C-alpha positions, 0 to 999 in steps of 0.5 A: 151818823150818831156822834154821842150820847150826853147824860147828866146825873142831877144827884151828883152833878156829873155830865157824861158824854159817850161817843158812838163807835161809828163816830170814833171809827170815822176819819180824823177829819170827820172828828174835827169837822163834827166837833167844831160844829158841835162847839158852835151849837153848844156855845150858842145854847149856853149863851142863850141859857145864860141870857134866860137867867135874867130875862123876863121873857126867856127864849126856848131852846130848840130841840134840833139845831143844824149848822 
């Protein structure tokens, strides 16, 4: 199931999340489970990105991350 689409406007520094209808119409337990997984993924990517700011050998961010 597609959960959301995320876009960023670099001119205005605005990040937009549009949740998919299929996700919005799913059970509340599904919402909580998927969003908890998403939080873990985004936190890991954020921490890696911050480390890369000062790293001499930056790590690549994976295109696909699964929990």
